[in-house]
C-alpha positions as a Markdown table, in Angstrom:
| # | Residue | x | y | z |
|---|---|---|---|---|
| 1 | Met | 38.3 | 15.6 | 27.1 |
| 2 | Ala | 35.9 | 18.7 | 27.2 |
| 3 | Ser | 35.5 | 21.6 | 30.0 |
| 4 | Thr | 33.3 | 20.4 | 32.9 |
| 5 | Ile | 31.0 | 23.4 | 33.5 |
| 6 | Phe | 28.5 | 23.9 | 36.1 |
| 7 | Ser | 27.2 | 27.1 | 34.4 |
| 8 | Thr | 26.4 | 30.3 | 36.8 |
| 9 | Ser | 24.3 | 32.9 | 34.7 |
| 10 | Ser | 21.3 | 34.3 | 35.4 |
| 11 | Ser | 20.0 | 32.3 | 32.4 |
| 12 | Leu | 19.9 | 29.0 | 34.5 |
| 13 | Pro | 16.5 | 27.9 | 36.0 |
| 14 | Thr | 15.1 | 29.9 | 39.1 |
| 15 | Ala | 13.9 | 26.5 | 40.0 |
| 16 | Val | 17.9 | 25.7 | 41.4 |
| 17 | Lys | 17.8 | 27.4 | 44.4 |
| 18 | Gly | 20.6 | 28.4 | 46.9 |
| 19 | Leu | 22.5 | 29.8 | 43.5 |
| 20 | Asp | 24.1 | 33.7 | 45.0 |
| 21 | Cys | 26.2 | 35.0 | 42.1 |
| 22 | Asn | 28.4 | 37.2 | 44.3 |
| 23 | Thr | 29.4 | 34.1 | 45.9 |
| 24 | Tyr | 31.0 | 32.4 | 43.0 |
| 25 | Lys | 34.2 | 31.5 | 42.3 |
| 26 | Pro | 35.9 | 28.9 | 40.1 |
| 27 | Thr | 38.4 | 26.1 | 41.6 |
| 28 | Leu | 40.3 | 23.6 | 39.3 |
| 29 | Gly | 41.4 | 26.2 | 36.4 |
| 30 | Asn | 38.9 | 24.2 | 33.9 |
| 31 | Leu | 36.1 | 23.8 | 36.5 |
| 32 | Arg | 33.4 | 26.1 | 37.8 |
| 33 | Phe | 30.3 | 25.6 | 40.6 |
| 34 | Ile | 27.4 | 26.5 | 41.7 |
| 35 | Ala | 27.9 | 28.4 | 45.2 |
| 36 | Ser | 25.5 | 28.1 | 47.8 |
| 37 | Pro | 25.8 | 30.1 | 50.9 |
| 38 | Asn | 23.4 | 27.4 | 52.6 |
| 39 | Arg | 25.9 | 23.9 | 51.5 |
| 40 | Lys | 29.1 | 23.6 | 51.6 |
| 41 | Ser | 30.9 | 23.5 | 47.4 |
| 42 | Ile | 31.8 | 19.8 | 46.5 |
| 43 | Ala | 35.5 | 19.6 | 46.5 |
| 44 | Ala | 35.8 | 17.0 | 42.8 |
| 45 | Pro | 39.3 | 15.4 | 42.4 |
| 46 | Lys | 38.2 | 15.0 | 38.8 |
| 47 | Pro | 35.1 | 17.0 | 36.6 |
| 48 | Leu | 31.5 | 15.6 | 37.2 |
| 49 | Phe | 30.0 | 16.4 | 34.3 |
| 50 | Pro | 30.6 | 17.0 | 30.6 |
| 51 | Val | 29.3 | 19.9 | 29.1 |
| 52 | Val | 27.0 | 19.5 | 26.5 |
| 53 | Lys | 28.0 | 22.0 | 23.8 |
| 54 | Ala | 25.8 | 21.6 | 20.7 |
| 55 | Thr | 23.2 | 19.2 | 19.7 |
| 56 | Ser | 25.3 | 16.8 | 18.1 |
| 57 | Asp | 27.8 | 16.5 | 20.8 |
| 58 | Val | 27.9 | 13.6 | 22.9 |
| 59 | Pro | 28.0 | 13.5 | 26.7 |
| 60 | Val | 31.1 | 12.0 | 27.7 |
| 61 | Lys | 30.6 | 9.2 | 30.9 |
| 62 | Thr | 32.4 | 10.6 | 33.9 |
| 63 | Gly | 32.4 | 7.0 | 35.3 |
| 64 | Leu | 30.3 | 8.6 | 38.5 |
| 65 | Ser | 27.7 | 6.1 | 39.9 |
| 66 | Asp | 24.5 | 7.1 | 40.3 |
| 67 | Ala | 24.5 | 7.9 | 43.9 |
| 68 | Glu | 27.5 | 10.6 | 43.8 |
| 69 | Cys | 25.7 | 12.2 | 40.3 |
| 70 | Glu | 22.5 | 12.2 | 42.5 |
| 71 | Ala | 24.3 | 13.9 | 45.9 |
| 72 | Ala | 26.4 | 16.3 | 43.6 |
| 73 | Val | 22.8 | 17.8 | 41.9 |
| 74 | Ala | 21.7 | 17.9 | 45.1 |
| 75 | Ala | 25.0 | 20.0 | 46.8 |
| 76 | Gly | 23.9 | 22.3 | 43.9 |
| 77 | Asn | 26.6 | 21.1 | 41.2 |
| 78 | Val | 23.6 | 20.7 | 38.3 |
| 79 | Pro | 25.5 | 20.1 | 35.4 |
| 80 | Glu | 24.7 | 22.1 | 32.5 |
| 81 | Ala | 22.1 | 21.3 | 29.4 |
| 82 | Pro | 21.3 | 22.9 | 25.8 |
| 83 | Pro | 19.5 | 26.7 | 26.7 |
| 84 | Val | 15.3 | 26.6 | 26.0 |
| 85 | Pro | 15.2 | 27.6 | 22.3 |
| 86 | Pro | 14.5 | 31.1 | 21.5 |
| 87 | Thr | 10.6 | 31.9 | 20.6 |
| 88 | Pro | 10.5 | 31.8 | 16.6 |
| 89 | Leu | 10.0 | 34.9 | 15.4 |
| 90 | Ala | 6.9 | 36.3 | 13.4 |
| 91 | Pro | 7.5 | 37.9 | 10.2 |
| 92 | Ala | 7.6 | 41.6 | 10.4 |
| 93 | Gly | 3.8 | 42.7 | 10.0 |
| 94 | Thr | 2.2 | 40.3 | 11.5 |
| 95 | Pro | -1.2 | 41.5 | 13.4 |
| 96 | Val | -0.7 | 41.1 | 17.8 |
| 97 | Val | -3.8 | 39.4 | 18.5 |
| 98 | Pro | -4.9 | 37.8 | 21.3 |
| 99 | Ser | -4.9 | 33.2 | 21.4 |
| 100 | Leu | -8.2 | 31.8 | 20.3 |
| 101 | Pro | -10.1 | 30.4 | 23.3 |
| 102 | Leu | -9.6 | 26.9 | 21.3 |
| 103 | Ser | -9.8 | 23.4 | 24.1 |
| 104 | Arg | -8.9 | 21.3 | 21.1 |
| 105 | Arg | -6.1 | 22.4 | 18.3 |
| 106 | Pro | -6.3 | 19.4 | 15.6 |
| 107 | Arg | -2.6 | 21.1 | 14.6 |
| 108 | Arg | -0.5 | 19.5 | 17.4 |
| 109 | Thr | -0.7 | 15.9 | 16.4 |
| 110 | Arg | 0.5 | 17.5 | 13.2 |
| 111 | Arg | 3.9 | 19.1 | 14.6 |
| 112 | Ser | 6.2 | 16.8 | 13.4 |
| 113 | Pro | 7.8 | 14.0 | 11.5 |
| 114 | Ala | 7.4 | 11.7 | 14.2 |
| 115 | Leu | 4.1 | 13.2 | 15.8 |
| 116 | Arg | 2.5 | 12.3 | 12.7 |
| 117 | Ala | 3.5 | 8.7 | 12.1 |
| 118 | Ala | 2.7 | 8.1 | 15.9 |
| 119 | Phe | -1.2 | 9.2 | 15.1 |
| 120 | Gln | -1.3 | 7.9 | 11.3 |
| 121 | Glu | -4.6 | 5.9 | 11.1 |
| 122 | Thr | -3.7 | 3.9 | 7.9 |
| 123 | Ser | -0.8 | 1.7 | 7.1 |
| 124 | Ile | 0.3 | 0.1 | 4.0 |
| 125 | Ser | 2.6 | -2.3 | 2.4 |
| 126 | Pro | 4.3 | -5.1 | -0.1 |
| 127 | Ala | 1.3 | -7.9 | 1.6 |
| 128 | Asn | -0.9 | -5.8 | 0.2 |
| 129 | Phe | -0.5 | -5.4 | -3.4 |
| 130 | Val | -1.7 | -7.6 | -5.6 |
| 131 | Tyr | 0.5 | -7.9 | -8.5 |
| 132 | Pro | -1.3 | -7.7 | -12.1 |
| 133 | Leu | 1.0 | -9.6 | -14.8 |
| 134 | Phe | 0.2 | -9.5 | -18.7 |
| 135 | Ile | 1.9 | -13.1 | -20.2 |
| 136 | His | 1.8 | -14.2 | -24.4 |
| 137 | Glu | 3.4 | -17.8 | -26.1 |
| 138 | Gly | 6.0 | -15.5 | -26.8 |
| 139 | Glu | 9.5 | -15.6 | -25.5 |
| 140 | Glu | 10.5 | -11.6 | -25.3 |
| 141 | Asp | 8.8 | -9.0 | -23.8 |
| 142 | Thr | 6.6 | -7.3 | -25.5 |
| 143 | Pro | 5.8 | -3.0 | -24.3 |
| 144 | Ile | 2.5 | -2.3 | -23.9 |
| 145 | Gly | 2.4 | 1.2 | -25.4 |
| 146 | Ala | -0.4 | 2.5 | -23.4 |
| 147 | Met | 1.2 | 1.4 | -20.5 |
| 148 | Pro | 4.6 | 2.8 | -19.9 |
| 149 | Gly | 7.1 | 0.0 | -17.5 |
| 150 | Cys | 4.3 | -2.2 | -18.1 |
| 151 | Tyr | 4.8 | -5.8 | -20.5 |
| 152 | Arg | 3.8 | -8.9 | -22.3 |
| 153 | Leu | 5.5 | -11.6 | -20.4 |
| 154 | Gly | 7.8 | -14.5 | -21.8 |
| 155 | Trp | 5.7 | -16.9 | -20.2 |
| 156 | Arg | 8.8 | -19.3 | -18.9 |
| 157 | His | 11.8 | -15.8 | -19.3 |
| 158 | Gly | 10.4 | -12.9 | -18.5 |
| 159 | Leu | 7.5 | -14.2 | -15.9 |
| 160 | Leu | 9.6 | -16.0 | -13.9 |
| 161 | Glu | 12.4 | -12.2 | -13.8 |
| 162 | Glu | 9.6 | -10.1 | -12.9 |
| 163 | Val | 8.1 | -12.4 | -10.1 |
| 164 | Ala | 11.6 | -12.7 | -8.4 |
| 165 | Lys | 11.7 | -9.3 | -8.0 |
| 166 | Ala | 8.6 | -8.7 | -6.5 |
| 167 | Arg | 9.4 | -11.4 | -4.1 |
| 168 | Asp | 13.1 | -9.8 | -3.3 |
| 169 | Val | 10.4 | -6.2 | -2.1 |
| 170 | Gly | 7.8 | -8.2 | -0.5 |
| 171 | Val | 5.8 | -8.7 | -2.8 |
| 172 | Asn | 4.3 | -12.4 | -2.9 |
| 173 | Ser | 0.9 | -12.4 | -4.6 |
| 174 | Ile | 0.1 | -11.7 | -8.6 |
| 175 | Val | -2.8 | -11.7 | -10.9 |
| 176 | Leu | -2.2 | -13.6 | -14.0 |
| 177 | Phe | -3.8 | -12.1 | -17.8 |
| 178 | Pro | -3.4 | -13.7 | -20.9 |
| 179 | Lys | -2.7 | -12.5 | -24.5 |
| 180 | Val | -4.1 | -15.9 | -26.1 |
| 181 | Pro | -3.6 | -16.7 | -29.9 |
| 182 | Asp | -6.3 | -15.2 | -32.4 |
| 183 | Ala | -6.2 | -19.0 | -33.9 |
| 184 | Leu | -7.4 | -20.0 | -30.6 |
| 185 | Lys | -10.7 | -18.3 | -30.0 |
| 186 | Thr | -13.9 | -19.1 | -30.3 |
| 187 | Pro | -17.9 | -17.7 | -29.8 |
| 188 | Thr | -17.3 | -20.2 | -26.7 |
| 189 | Gly | -14.9 | -19.6 | -25.8 |
| 190 | Asp | -13.2 | -23.0 | -25.1 |
| 191 | Glu | -9.8 | -22.6 | -24.9 |
| 192 | Ala | -10.2 | -20.8 | -21.8 |
| 193 | Tyr | -10.7 | -24.6 | -19.5 |
| 194 | Asn | -8.2 | -26.4 | -22.2 |
| 195 | Glu | -5.4 | -27.4 | -19.0 |
| 196 | Tyr | -2.4 | -27.6 | -20.6 |
| 197 | Gly | -3.4 | -23.4 | -22.0 |
| 198 | Leu | -1.0 | -21.0 | -21.3 |
| 199 | Val | -2.7 | -20.1 | -17.6 |
| 200 | Pro | -2.3 | -23.4 | -16.5 |
| 201 | Arg | 0.8 | -23.8 | -18.0 |
| 202 | Thr | 2.1 | -21.2 | -16.6 |
| 203 | Ile | 0.6 | -21.5 | -12.7 |
| 204 | Arg | 2.0 | -25.0 | -12.5 |
| 205 | Met | 5.7 | -23.1 | -13.4 |
| 206 | Leu | 5.4 | -20.9 | -11.1 |
| 207 | Lys | 4.3 | -23.2 | -8.1 |
| 208 | Asp | 7.4 | -25.5 | -9.0 |
| 209 | Lys | 9.3 | -22.5 | -9.2 |
| 210 | Phe | 7.9 | -20.3 | -6.2 |
| 211 | Pro | 6.1 | -22.5 | -4.1 |
| 212 | Gly | 5.1 | -19.8 | -1.8 |
| 213 | Leu | 3.2 | -17.5 | -4.3 |
| 214 | Ala | -0.3 | -16.4 | -4.2 |
| 215 | Ile | -1.4 | -17.0 | -7.5 |
| 216 | Tyr | -4.7 | -15.2 | -8.3 |
| 217 | Thr | -6.2 | -15.9 | -12.0 |
| 218 | Asp | -8.7 | -14.2 | -13.7 |
| 219 | Val | -12.3 | -16.1 | -14.6 |
| 220 | Ala | -14.4 | -14.7 | -18.0 |
| 221 | Leu | -14.3 | -15.4 | -21.3 |
| 222 | Asp | -13.3 | -12.3 | -22.9 |
| 223 | Pro | -9.6 | -13.2 | -23.2 |
| 224 | Tyr | -10.6 | -16.2 | -25.8 |
| 225 | Ser | -13.9 | -15.1 | -27.2 |
| 226 | Ser | -13.9 | -14.7 | -30.8 |
| 227 | Asp | -16.3 | -11.1 | -30.6 |
| 228 | Gly | -14.4 | -10.4 | -27.0 |
| 229 | His | -16.8 | -10.8 | -25.3 |
| 230 | Asp | -17.0 | -11.7 | -21.1 |
| 231 | Gly | -19.7 | -14.4 | -22.2 |
| 232 | Ile | -21.2 | -16.2 | -25.2 |
| 233 | Val | -22.9 | -14.0 | -27.7 |
| 234 | Arg | -26.0 | -14.6 | -29.2 |
| 235 | Glu | -26.9 | -14.1 | -32.7 |
| 236 | Asp | -29.3 | -10.5 | -31.7 |
| 237 | Gly | -26.3 | -9.4 | -29.3 |
| 238 | Val | -27.2 | -11.0 | -25.9 |
| 239 | Ile | -25.1 | -12.1 | -23.9 |
| 240 | Met | -25.9 | -15.3 | -22.5 |
| 241 | Asn | -26.1 | -15.5 | -19.2 |
| 242 | Asp | -25.9 | -19.1 | -17.8 |
| 243 | Glu | -24.3 | -21.1 | -20.6 |
| 244 | Thr | -21.9 | -18.0 | -20.4 |
| 245 | Val | -21.6 | -19.7 | -16.0 |
| 246 | His | -21.5 | -23.2 | -17.1 |
| 247 | Gln | -18.4 | -22.3 | -19.1 |
| 248 | Leu | -17.1 | -20.4 | -16.2 |
| 249 | Cys | -17.0 | -23.2 | -14.5 |
| 250 | Lys | -14.7 | -25.7 | -16.2 |
| 251 | Gln | -12.5 | -22.8 | -16.6 |
| 252 | Ala | -12.3 | -22.2 | -12.9 |
| 253 | Val | -11.5 | -25.8 | -12.2 |
| 254 | Ala | -9.0 | -26.2 | -14.6 |
| 255 | Gln | -6.5 | -22.9 | -12.8 |
| 256 | Ala | -7.8 | -24.7 | -9.3 |
| 257 | Arg | -6.1 | -27.9 | -10.7 |
| 258 | Ala | -3.1 | -26.3 | -12.2 |
| 259 | Gly | -2.6 | -24.9 | -8.9 |
| 260 | Ala | -4.3 | -21.6 | -9.0 |
| 261 | Asp | -4.8 | -20.2 | -4.9 |
| 262 | Val | -7.4 | -17.6 | -5.9 |
| 263 | Val | -10.2 | -17.9 | -9.1 |
| 264 | Ser | -11.0 | -14.5 | -10.0 |
| 265 | Pro | -14.9 | -14.0 | -12.0 |
| 266 | Ser | -14.7 | -11.0 | -13.7 |
| 267 | Asp | -17.5 | -11.8 | -15.5 |
| 268 | Met | -20.1 | -9.9 | -14.1 |
| 269 | Met | -22.9 | -12.7 | -14.9 |
| 270 | Asp | -25.5 | -13.4 | -12.2 |
| 271 | Gly | -25.1 | -16.7 | -10.2 |
| 272 | Arg | -21.7 | -17.6 | -11.3 |
| 273 | Val | -19.7 | -17.3 | -7.8 |
| 274 | Gly | -22.8 | -20.0 | -6.4 |
| 275 | Ala | -21.8 | -21.8 | -9.3 |
| 276 | Ile | -18.1 | -21.6 | -9.0 |
| 277 | Arg | -18.1 | -22.8 | -6.0 |
| 278 | Gly | -20.2 | -25.7 | -5.8 |
| 279 | Ala | -17.8 | -26.7 | -9.4 |
| 280 | Leu | -15.1 | -26.7 | -7.0 |
| 281 | Asp | -16.1 | -28.0 | -4.2 |
| 282 | Asp | -17.3 | -31.1 | -6.2 |
| 283 | Ala | -14.1 | -31.6 | -7.9 |
| 284 | Gly | -11.8 | -31.3 | -4.4 |
| 285 | Phe | -10.9 | -27.5 | -4.1 |
| 286 | Gln | -12.8 | -26.7 | -0.9 |
| 287 | His | -9.6 | -24.8 | -0.4 |
| 288 | Val | -9.1 | -22.6 | -3.1 |
| 289 | Leu | -11.0 | -18.8 | -2.9 |
| 290 | Ile | -13.0 | -16.9 | -4.8 |
| 291 | Met | -12.8 | -13.1 | -5.1 |
| 292 | Ser | -15.2 | -12.1 | -6.8 |
| 293 | Tyr | -15.6 | -8.5 | -8.7 |
| 294 | Thr | -18.4 | -7.5 | -6.9 |
| 295 | Ala | -19.0 | -4.4 | -8.2 |
| 296 | Lys | -17.2 | -4.2 | -11.7 |
| 297 | Tyr | -18.4 | -1.2 | -13.5 |
| 298 | Ala | -18.7 | -0.4 | -17.2 |
| 299 | Ser | -15.8 | 1.8 | -17.2 |
| 300 | Ser | -13.6 | 4.0 | -19.6 |
| 301 | Phe | -10.8 | 3.3 | -17.5 |
| 302 | Tyr | -9.8 | 0.0 | -19.1 |
| 303 | Gly | -8.6 | 1.2 | -22.4 |
| 304 | Pro | -4.5 | 0.4 | -21.7 |
| 305 | Phe | -5.6 | -3.0 | -20.5 |
| 306 | Arg | -7.7 | -3.7 | -23.4 |
| 307 | Glu | -4.7 | -3.0 | -25.7 |
| 308 | Ala | -2.5 | -5.4 | -23.5 |
| 309 | Leu | -4.8 | -8.3 | -24.3 |
| 310 | Asp | -6.5 | -7.0 | -27.2 |
| 311 | Ser | -10.0 | -7.9 | -26.1 |
| 312 | Asn | -11.6 | -5.2 | -27.3 |
| 313 | Pro | -15.0 | -6.3 | -28.1 |
| 314 | His | -15.6 | -6.3 | -31.6 |
| 315 | Phe | -19.6 | -5.1 | -31.5 |
| 316 | Gly | -21.3 | -2.9 | -28.3 |
| 317 | Asp | -20.0 | -2.5 | -25.4 |
| 318 | Lys | -20.3 | -4.5 | -22.2 |
| 319 | Lys | -23.3 | -2.0 | -20.3 |
| 320 | Thr | -25.7 | -5.0 | -20.5 |
| 321 | Tyr | -23.6 | -6.8 | -17.1 |
| 322 | Gln | -21.5 | -4.6 | -16.1 |
| 323 | Met | -22.2 | -2.0 | -13.8 |
| 324 | Asn | -23.5 | 1.7 | -14.1 |
| 325 | Pro | -20.8 | 4.7 | -12.9 |
| 326 | Ala | -23.7 | 6.2 | -12.5 |
| 327 | Asn | -25.4 | 3.6 | -9.6 |
| 328 | Tyr | -24.5 | 3.7 | -5.4 |
| 329 | Arg | -27.0 | 1.6 | -3.9 |
| 330 | Glu | -26.6 | -1.1 | -6.2 |
| 331 | Ala | -23.1 | -2.4 | -5.4 |
| 332 | Leu | -25.1 | -3.4 | -2.4 |
| 333 | Val | -27.1 | -6.0 | -4.3 |
| 334 | Glu | -24.2 | -8.0 | -5.7 |
| 335 | Val | -22.5 | -7.9 | -2.3 |
| 336 | His | -25.4 | -9.4 | -1.0 |
| 337 | Glu | -25.9 | -12.0 | -3.5 |
| 338 | Asp | -22.0 | -12.7 | -3.6 |
| 339 | Glu | -22.0 | -13.2 | 0.7 |
| 340 | Ser | -24.7 | -15.5 | 0.2 |
| 341 | Glu | -23.3 | -17.5 | -2.8 |
| 342 | Gly | -19.6 | -18.1 | -0.3 |
| 343 | Ala | -17.3 | -15.1 | -2.0 |
| 344 | Asp | -14.0 | -15.0 | -0.1 |
| 345 | Ile | -13.2 | -11.9 | -1.0 |
| 346 | Leu | -14.9 | -9.0 | -2.6 |
| 347 | Leu | -13.4 | -6.5 | -5.7 |
| 348 | Val | -14.3 | -3.7 | -6.6 |
| 349 | Lys | -13.3 | -1.8 | -9.8 |
| 350 | Pro | -11.9 | 0.6 | -10.8 |
| 351 | Gly | -10.1 | 1.8 | -7.5 |
| 352 | Leu | -9.9 | 5.9 | -7.2 |
| 353 | Pro | -12.4 | 7.1 | -8.8 |
| 354 | Tyr | -14.5 | 4.6 | -7.2 |
| 355 | Leu | -13.6 | 5.0 | -3.5 |
| 356 | Asp | -17.1 | 5.8 | -2.0 |
| 357 | Ile | -18.6 | 2.3 | -3.4 |
| 358 | Ile | -15.5 | 0.9 | -1.5 |
| 359 | Arg | -15.9 | 2.7 | 1.6 |
| 360 | Gln | -20.0 | 1.8 | 1.8 |
| 361 | Ile | -18.7 | -2.2 | 0.9 |
| 362 | Arg | -16.6 | -1.8 | 4.0 |
| 363 | Asp | -19.0 | -0.3 | 6.1 |
| 364 | Asn | -21.8 | -3.2 | 5.3 |
| 365 | Ser | -19.6 | -6.6 | 4.8 |
| 366 | Pro | -17.4 | -8.7 | 7.3 |
| 367 | Leu | -15.0 | -10.0 | 3.8 |
| 368 | Pro | -12.1 | -8.7 | 2.7 |
| 369 | Ile | -12.5 | -6.3 | 0.4 |
| 370 | Ala | -9.7 | -5.6 | -3.0 |
| 371 | Ala | -9.3 | -2.4 | -4.7 |
| 372 | Tyr | -8.6 | -2.8 | -8.8 |
| 373 | Gln | -6.5 | 0.6 | -9.5 |
| 374 | Val | -6.6 | -0.2 | -13.0 |
| 375 | Ser | -4.9 | 0.6 | -15.9 |
| 376 | Gly | -6.5 | 4.0 | -17.4 |
| 377 | Glu | -5.6 | 5.2 | -13.4 |
| 378 | Tyr | -1.9 | 3.7 | -13.9 |
| 379 | Ser | -1.8 | 4.8 | -17.9 |
| 380 | Met | -2.6 | 8.5 | -16.8 |
| 381 | Ile | -0.1 | 9.3 | -13.6 |
| 382 | Lys | 2.6 | 7.6 | -15.3 |
| 383 | Ala | 1.8 | 10.2 | -18.2 |
| 384 | Gly | 1.6 | 13.0 | -15.6 |
| 385 | Gly | 5.1 | 12.4 | -14.7 |
| 386 | Ile | 6.2 | 11.7 | -17.9 |
| 387 | Leu | 5.7 | 15.3 | -18.7 |
| 388 | Lys | 6.9 | 16.2 | -15.0 |
| 389 | Met | 3.5 | 17.6 | -14.6 |
| 390 | Ile | 3.1 | 15.6 | -11.2 |
| 391 | Asp | 5.6 | 14.3 | -8.9 |
| 392 | Glu | 4.6 | 10.3 | -10.0 |
| 393 | Glu | 6.3 | 8.4 | -6.7 |
| 394 | Lys | 4.2 | 10.8 | -4.2 |
| 395 | Val | 1.5 | 10.6 | -6.6 |
| 396 | Met | 1.2 | 6.8 | -6.5 |
| 397 | Met | 2.0 | 6.3 | -3.4 |
| 398 | Glu | -0.8 | 8.9 | -2.2 |
| 399 | Ser | -3.5 | 7.2 | -4.7 |
| 400 | Leu | -2.5 | 3.6 | -3.7 |
| 401 | Leu | -3.1 | 5.2 | 0.8 |
| 402 | Cys | -6.5 | 6.6 | 0.0 |
| 403 | Leu | -7.9 | 2.6 | -1.5 |
| 404 | Arg | -6.1 | 1.2 | 1.5 |
| 405 | Arg | -8.3 | 4.3 | 3.9 |
| 406 | Ala | -11.1 | 4.2 | 1.9 |
| 407 | Gly | -11.7 | 0.5 | 3.1 |
| 408 | Ala | -9.0 | -2.0 | 0.8 |
| 409 | Asp | -7.4 | -4.8 | 2.3 |
| 410 | Ile | -5.3 | -5.6 | -0.8 |
| 411 | Ile | -4.7 | -3.9 | -3.8 |
| 412 | Leu | -4.2 | -4.9 | -7.8 |
| 413 | Thr | -1.9 | -2.7 | -8.7 |
| 414 | Tyr | 0.2 | -2.2 | -11.5 |
| 415 | Phe | 2.9 | -0.2 | -9.5 |
| 416 | Ala | 3.0 | -3.2 | -6.7 |
| 417 | Leu | 6.9 | -3.4 | -7.4 |
| 418 | Gln | 7.5 | 0.2 | -8.1 |
| 419 | Ala | 6.2 | 0.8 | -4.7 |
| 420 | Ala | 6.8 | -1.9 | -3.0 |
| 421 | Arg | 10.8 | -0.5 | -3.9 |
| 422 | Cys | 9.7 | 2.9 | -3.2 |
| 423 | Leu | 8.5 | 1.2 | 0.7 |
| 424 | Cys | 11.9 | -0.5 | 1.5 |
| 425 | Gly | 13.8 | 2.1 | 0.5 |
| 426 | Glu | 11.6 | 4.6 | 3.5 |
| 427 | Lys | 12.4 | 1.6 | 5.4 |
| 428 | Arg | 16.3 | 1.1 | 5.2 |
């Protein structure tokens, strides 16, 4: 057992009154006491307090009662504790300056990991992630060249394995994107509402295997269109709005009937949210949510996604229905329409380049906000990591945290599994 010491050195705090170093006498071999001219020393038949020699030492309990410990201290027998740490020295040449007269120093709350964690304003967890998964009719998983780590998953095999991995780390929400065979694509996208099609079959299978899984679906015609556009294309190249909405309603009902929890119109046709809400309610699916792609911009960040689904438009672009990246106020117009038509969740796409739009919607709507960290964002981080230009994991987690800080309640991200594993590792 370590020697018990009651220190009598001159480094003791001045608050310990009655200490006279000249009258100090060691007693009982390994015991040293603080002697006081005004108080009688307590003769102890056994050590009272163990020495704390270093921060790694664990003091041994003496078996004294609370009253005995208090009596010893009151009598002047103060147990030794680690000394006050020395003041760190500044490097040579540091100027000596008076302290700035600051009433507030924000760095105080950043001094240590414990303080930073205590005052962290934004948190992130696997429950905030929706995992986008690409599916196809094949049995093998096909890697997507422009999206390292992502695959077109076989709907009966690889998909089940990927969902199981995600659920193991707390990701319990997915969104499905199908690679539809070219032979099934038509100008009107009729395969979109085939109840025996790839997406409805997959939903039924997932709900059978994972009843608690939250399944989001994409409502748009581009995967099913022979033209590669989100809507029906007239012979002069115009995307037909109301006729497309009619098809989208049938698609949403087919997905809901298969067991989808959330249908997500990403087409950007006018009036589609209200029409889909009415179609779902009429078919008895009042419980199914609508996550509207409220502010979906005509962005150049979607390239890898279109490779994954082979869904590039065969002519022109999507600027007549997706939003202009230069526009800010227009997002509020879309928010107002989607709220009034019955949307349950408002989504912004892309994510990180549009943090200002996420914040604007957060400040102007009480509805839950989703952000889509799109394929281009994912691939840039992956490429930077592969080339050792950035720390992939740190940049990944920072980018996701920034989306949450801007106001997103949920994030659609291809990093869902990787980020959730990172978060679970931190917790362990």
